C-alpha positions in Angstrom: -33.8 57.1 189.3 -36.7 58.8 188.0 -37.8 60.0 191.4 -34.2 60.9 192.0 -34.9 63.1 188.8 -38.2 64.5 190.3 -36.7 65.9 193.4 -34.1 67.5 191.4 -36.0 68.9 188.9 -38.0 70.4 192.4 -35.0 72.4 193.6 -34.9 75.7 192.5 -31.9 77.3 190.5 -31.1 79.3 194.0 -31.6 76.4 196.0 -29.0 74.2 193.4 -26.7 77.2 193.5 -27.0 77.5 197.3 -26.3 73.7 197.9 -23.4 73.8 195.6 -21.9 77.3 196.8 -22.4 75.5 200.4 -20.0 72.7 199.6 -17.5 75.0 198.1 -17.7 76.9 200.9 -17.3 73.9 203.0 -14.0 73.2 201.0 -12.7 76.6 202.0 -13.4 76.6 205.4 -11.5 73.1 205.5 -8.5 75.1 203.9 -8.9 77.8 206.5 -8.6 75.0 209.0 -6.0 73.4 208.1 -4.1 76.9 207.6 -4.8 77.7 211.0 -3.7 74.5 212.5 -0.5 75.1 210.6 -0.2 78.6 211.5 -0.2 77.4 215.0 2.5 75.2 214.3 4.1 78.1 212.9 3.7 80.3 215.9 5.0 77.7 218.5 8.1 76.9 215.7 9.0 80.8 215.8 8.9 80.5 219.8 11.1 77.9 219.9 13.4 79.6 217.4 13.1 82.7 219.8 14.4 80.1 222.7 17.0 79.1 220.6 18.4 82.3 219.6 18.0 82.9 223.6 20.0 80.0 224.3 22.7 80.7 221.6 23.1 84.4 223.2 23.5 82.8 226.9 26.1 80.4 225.8 27.9 83.6 223.9 27.6 85.3 226.9 28.7 82.2 229.3 32.0 82.0 227.0 32.4 85.8 227.7 31.9 85.8 231.2 34.2 82.4 231.4 37.0 84.5 229.6 36.6 87.3 232.0 37.1 84.9 234.8 40.1 83.5 233.7 41.5 86.8 233.3 40.7 88.0 236.4 42.3 84.8 238.2 45.8 85.4 236.3 45.7 89.1 237.3 45.0 88.4 241.1 47.8 85.3 240.9 50.0 87.7 239.2 49.7 91.0 241.3 47.9 89.6 244.5 45.5 92.2 244.4 42.2 91.8 246.1 40.2 93.8 243.8 40.9 91.2 241.0 39.8 88.4 243.3 36.7 90.6 244.1 36.0 90.6 240.3 36.8 86.9 239.8 33.8 86.2 242.6 31.1 88.7 240.9 32.2 86.9 237.3 31.9 83.9 239.1 28.6 84.6 240.4 27.5 86.1 237.1 28.8 82.6 235.5 26.7 80.5 237.5 23.6 82.9 236.9 23.9 82.4 233.5 24.1 79.0 234.0 21.1 78.6 235.8 19.1 80.7 233.2 20.4 78.6 230.7 19.2 75.4 232.7 15.6 76.7 233.2 15.2 77.3 230.0 17.0 74.4 228.0 13.7 72.2 226.7 15.9 69.3 225.1 17.6 66.5 227.5 20.8 66.7 225.3 21.1 70.9 226.1 20.4 69.9 229.9 23.0 67.3 229.9 25.6 69.8 228.6 24.9 72.3 231.2 25.3 69.6 233.9 28.7 68.7 232.7 29.4 72.5 232.5 28.4 72.6 236.0 30.5 70.1 237.3 33.3 71.1 235.4 32.9 74.9 236.9 32.6 73.5 239.9 36.1 71.4 240.0 37.2 75.3 238.2 36.2 76.6 241.5 37.9 74.3 243.7 40.9 74.5 242.1 41.0 78.3 242.8 39.9 77.4 246.6 42.6 74.6 246.6 45.5 77.0 245.7 45.3 78.5 249.1 45.9 81.8 248.3 44.8 84.2 250.8 42.6 87.2 250.5 45.5 89.8 250.9 48.2 91.2 248.5 50.7 88.2 248.5 51.2 86.2 245.7 51.0 82.5 245.6 54.6 80.8 244.6 55.6 80.5 241.0 55.4 76.9 240.8 52.1 76.4 242.8 50.7 79.6 240.3 52.6 77.8 237.2 50.3 74.2 237.9 47.1 76.3 238.8 47.0 77.8 235.3 47.8 75.1 233.7 44.9 72.7 235.4 42.8 76.1 235.4 43.5 76.3 231.4 42.3 72.6 230.8 39.1 73.1 233.0 38.2 76.2 231.1 39.3 74.7 227.6 36.9 72.0 228.5 33.9 74.2 229.7 34.3 76.6 226.5 34.2 73.5 224.3 31.1 72.5 226.0 29.5 75.9 225.7 30.5 75.8 221.9 28.9 72.3 221.9 25.7 73.9 223.1 25.7 77.0 221.3 26.3 74.8 217.8 23.3 72.5 219.2 21.2 75.3 219.4 22.2 76.9 216.3 21.4 73.6 214.3 18.2 73.2 216.4 17.1 77.0 214.9 18.1 76.5 211.7 16.2 73.4 211.5 12.9 75.0 212.7 13.4 78.0 210.4 13.8 75.8 207.4 10.6 73.7 209.0 8.8 77.0 209.2 9.5 78.1 205.7 8.4 74.7 204.5 5.1 75.0 206.4 4.5 78.5 204.9 5.0 77.4 201.4 2.7 74.4 202.1 0.1 76.3 203.7 0.7 79.3 200.5 0.4 76.2 198.2 -2.9 74.6 200.0 -4.6 78.2 199.5 -3.4 78.5 196.2 -4.9 75.5 195.1 -8.1 75.8 197.3 -8.6 79.5 195.2 -7.8 77.9 192.2 -10.3 74.6 192.5 -12.9 76.8 194.1 -12.8 79.3 190.7 -12.8 76.1 188.5 -15.8 74.8 191.2 -17.6 78.1 190.6 -17.1 77.8 186.5 -18.1 74.3 186.4 -21.4 75.2 188.7 -22.3 77.7 186.1 -21.9 75.7 183.4 -23.8 72.7 184.8 -26.4 75.1 186.1 -26.6 76.7 182.4 -26.9 73.3 180.9 -29.8 72.2 183.5 -31.8 75.0 182.2 -30.4 75.4 178.5 -33.5 73.6 177.6 -36.1 75.8 178.7 -34.1 78.8 177.3 -33.9 77.7 174.1 -37.4 77.0 173.8 -38.3 80.4 174.8 -35.7 81.7 172.5 -37.1 79.7 169.5 -40.5 81.4 170.7 -38.9 84.9 170.7 -37.9 84.2 167.2 -41.2 83.4 166.2 -42.6 86.2 168.0 -40.0 88.5 166.3 -41.1 87.3 163.0 -44.7 87.9 163.4 -45.5 84.5 164.5 -47.4 84.0 168.4 -48.2 80.5 167.8 -49.5 78.4 170.9 -48.5 79.5 174.4 -45.3 77.6 175.9 -45.7 75.0 178.6 -42.8 74.8 180.7 -42.5 73.1 183.8 -39.1 73.2 185.4 -37.4 74.7 186.9 -39.6 76.6 189.1 -38.2 79.7 188.3 -38.4 79.0 184.4 -41.7 78.2 184.8 -42.4 81.6 186.4 -40.6 83.1 183.3 -42.6 80.9 181.0 -46.0 81.9 182.2 -44.9 85.8 182.5 -44.0 85.3 178.8 -46.7 83.9 177.8 -48.8 86.8 179.4 -46.4 88.8 177.6 -47.3 86.9 174.1 -50.8 87.8 174.7 -50.1 91.6 175.2 -47.6 91.9 172.2 -50.6 90.5 169.8 -52.3 94.0 170.4 -49.1 96.1 169.7 -47.5 97.2 166.3 -43.8 96.2 165.8 -43.4 99.0 163.8 -44.3 101.3 166.9 -41.8 99.5 168.9 -38.8 99.5 166.5 -39.6 103.4 166.6 -39.4 103.6 170.0 -36.4 101.7 170.2 -34.4 103.3 167.7 -35.8 107.0 168.5 -34.1 106.6 172.5 -31.0 105.6 170.5 -30.5 107.4 167.6 -31.8 110.9 169.1 -29.5 110.7 172.6 -26.0 111.2 170.8 -27.3 114.8 169.3 -29.1 115.7 172.8 -25.8 114.8 174.7 -23.9 117.1 172.4 -26.0 119.7 172.8 -26.5 119.4 176.4 -22.7 119.3 177.3 -22.0 122.7 174.5 -24.7 124.2 176.2 -23.8 123.4 179.7 -19.9 124.6 178.9 -21.3 127.8 177.0 -23.8 128.8 180.5 -20.7 127.9 182.8 -18.5 130.1 180.9 -15.6 127.9 180.4 -14.7 129.5 177.3 -15.7 133.3 178.0 -12.2 134.2 177.4 -12.2 132.4 174.2 -15.0 133.6 171.5 -13.3 131.3 168.8 -14.2 128.5 171.2 -17.7 129.8 171.8 -18.1 130.0 167.9 -17.3 126.5 167.9 -19.7 125.0 170.5 -22.4 127.1 168.9 -21.7 125.3 165.6 -21.7 122.0 167.4 -25.2 123.0 168.6 -26.3 124.0 165.4 -25.0 120.8 163.7 -26.2 118.4 166.5 -29.9 120.4 165.9 -29.6 119.8 162.2 -28.9 116.4 162.9 -31.2 115.7 165.1 -34.2 117.3 163.1 -33.1 115.3 160.1 -33.2 112.6 162.3 -36.8 112.9 163.4 -37.9 114.0 159.9 -36.7 110.6 158.6 -38.2 108.7 161.0 -41.8 110.8 160.5 -41.0 110.4 156.4 -40.7 106.6 157.0 -43.7 106.5 159.8 -45.7 107.9 156.9 -44.5 105.9 154.1 -45.3 102.7 155.8 -49.2 103.8 157.2 -49.5 104.8 153.3 -49.9 108.6 154.8 -47.9 110.2 152.4 -49.3 112.2 149.3 -47.2 111.5 146.0 -47.6 114.2 143.3 -46.8 112.5 140.3 -46.0 114.5 136.8 -44.0 113.8 133.6 -40.5 115.3 134.3 -37.0 114.9 133.1 -34.7 112.9 135.7 -31.6 114.9 134.4 -32.7 117.9 136.2 -33.3 116.1 139.5 -29.8 114.5 139.1 -27.6 117.6 138.3 -29.4 119.5 140.8 -28.1 117.4 143.7 -24.5 116.6 141.9 -24.2 120.7 142.3 -25.5 120.5 145.8 -23.0 118.0 146.9 -20.1 119.0 144.9 -18.4 121.0 147.2 -18.4 118.4 150.1 -16.7 116.1 147.6 -14.3 118.8 146.6 -13.5 119.3 150.4 -13.1 115.3 150.8 -10.9 115.1 147.8 -13.4 113.0 145.8 -14.0 113.1 142.5 -17.9 113.6 142.0 -18.6 113.2 138.0 -21.9 113.2 135.9 -22.7 110.7 133.4 -25.7 111.3 131.6 -26.6 111.5 127.9 -29.0 114.3 126.9 -32.5 113.7 125.4 -33.4 111.1 128.1 -37.2 110.5 128.0 -39.4 111.8 130.5 -40.6 109.6 133.7 -43.9 110.2 136.1 -42.2 111.0 139.4 -42.7 113.1 142.5 -40.0 115.5 141.9 -39.5 116.4 145.7 -39.7 112.8 146.4 -37.3 111.8 143.8 -34.9 114.7 145.2 -34.9 112.9 148.6 -34.0 109.3 146.8 -31.1 111.1 145.0 -29.7 113.0 148.0 -30.0 109.9 150.2 -28.1 107.6 147.7 -25.3 110.6 147.3 -24.9 111.2 151.1 -24.4 107.6 151.5 -22.1 107.1 148.9 -19.6 110.6 150.2 -19.9 108.9 153.6 -18.2 105.5 152.5 -15.9 106.7 150.0 -12.6 107.8 151.1 -10.1 110.4 150.2 -9.1 110.5 146.5 -12.2 108.2 145.4 -14.6 108.7 142.9 -18.6 108.9 142.7 -19.9 108.6 139.0 -23.8 109.5 138.6 -25.4 108.2 135.4 -28.7 107.7 133.9 -29.1 105.7 130.6 -32.6 104.4 128.7 -33.4 100.8 128.5 -35.8 100.7 125.5 -36.4 97.2 125.5 -37.5 97.4 129.3 -39.2 100.8 129.2 -37.8 102.1 131.9 -35.2 104.8 133.0 -31.9 103.1 134.7 -30.3 105.7 137.0 -27.0 104.5 139.0 -24.7 105.9 141.5 -21.1 104.1 141.5 -18.6 105.0 144.2 -15.3 103.4 144.9 -15.8 103.1 148.6 -15.6 100.0 150.9 -17.7 98.0 149.5 -20.6 95.9 151.4 -20.0 92.2 152.0 -22.3 89.8 149.9 -24.2 88.7 153.3 -25.3 92.5 153.9 -27.0 93.2 150.3 -30.1 92.0 151.1 -30.4 93.7 154.2 -29.1 97.2 153.5 -32.3 98.5 152.3 -33.8 97.3 155.6 -35.0 100.3 158.2 -32.8 101.0 161.1 -30.0 98.8 159.4 -26.1 99.8 159.1 -24.1 97.3 157.4 -20.7 97.0 159.4 -17.6 97.1 156.6 -14.7 97.0 159.1 -14.1 100.9 158.2 -15.5 102.1 161.3 -19.2 102.8 162.5 -20.4 105.6 160.3 -23.0 107.7 161.8 -26.8 107.8 160.7 -30.2 106.7 160.9 -29.9 103.7 159.0 -33.0 105.2 157.1 -32.3 106.8 154.4 -32.0 103.7 152.0 -35.1 102.5 153.4 -36.7 105.5 152.6 -35.8 105.5 148.8 -36.8 101.9 148.6 -40.2 102.8 149.9 -40.1 105.9 147.3 -39.0 104.1 144.4 -41.5 100.9 144.7 -44.3 103.5 145.2 -43.0 104.9 141.6 -43.6 101.0 140.3 -39.7 101.0 139.7 -37.2 98.5 141.5 -33.9 99.4 143.5 -30.9 97.3 144.4 -27.2 97.2 144.9 -24.1 95.7 143.3 -21.1 95.4 145.5 -17.5 94.3 146.0 -15.5 94.8 148.9 -12.6 96.8 148.6 -14.2 98.1 145.1 -17.1 100.0 146.1 -20.8 99.7 145.1 -23.3 100.3 142.9 -26.8 102.0 144.1 -28.8 101.0 141.1 -32.9 102.3 140.2 -35.2 102.3 137.8 -38.1 104.2 137.1 -41.3 103.4 134.4 -41.1 105.8 131.3 -44.2 108.5 131.2 
């Protein structure tokens, strides 16, 4: 058992898949051979069906020839016209020709026996005509003799006709039976192919699941190791021996881990985000520029103006995104200078409320200002604090629907010696599981209201600035009722 396991472990994933799929291919080939055999049977059945149809036609044509033969004899016996005699001879020869053709293609003994009986009866019919003694001239036989001939000929003709009908009926039954058999065979082949296709697909799925389970343990180890690396813990290198491809991947993974220890995780986040965040405005600018260059709206100045506005808006968005990324990078690297001074937070709040009021009015949002007078001054960098308030207000406007309300307030908390500022909206709210992540960089919380564009850096920048001021920032939220972003600043 152990040796078998070892042999299995030595098989690469590709080899396992090849063996498994070869088995499926063999299965499909077997079904194909079965289909070919049945198709050959169908071809033979169709050939027999065609032959049966030919025999039915010959029987019908023989019956017509027999009727023509009888009619020619009756006309000849009545009129004594030699033309009718010649017509009889020609039809008689045609009937014999049909019988010979019939006998040559008849595949069944019963059919041959019926044809033999028809031949005997037709011979009797011929002998009867000869025995009438009718000369080749225009003389007519006596009435009595003509009447006896017609009675005898009619009996023979009826027997021949019955035999021909029996022959045609037999061929029709044979044809119908073969057609039904062909239909059953075709249905059976289709069912086999359908079942084979379904089972082949099911086998592929099962093989994929089995292959996945075979390599699941090594992949799980690699996944866990990846999580550790993402958390900054590189630890000891992984040792995975099988399957061989996973071992090679493990060696490459360990080499990668050694290189990752020399890299800064923030730089990687920066590159990933930069490529993602800047692509959309650049694409919009490119498309709008191409349309202007091609002169698509050369005859529509208002459309060209809209394209210019799009380019301007996307450029502004691009610049803001780059500036935020650079600001965050400088903040994290400790390269940002803060110019603290004792100032009144009221001026900063009023300035931003006035700045965002037009946009709030356009969106039919009630932007309120609730701040008592004579608030104590705090130590802050005015420019950086304006950026904090701007980010929070912009965020609130994004997530607040029409007819909503945003309230900006500030209160003095004497017992804590801080000034607390809150920006409260009536937007969609933030899920509880997202409250801890909302201040992380490049993170946008899904609210079920659609994706809101942004870099995901505004709140992260606000947190860095408030931390540098010695304050604290947090969020209180309830789904469907809104959110309150609150920060505190120590008094001067």
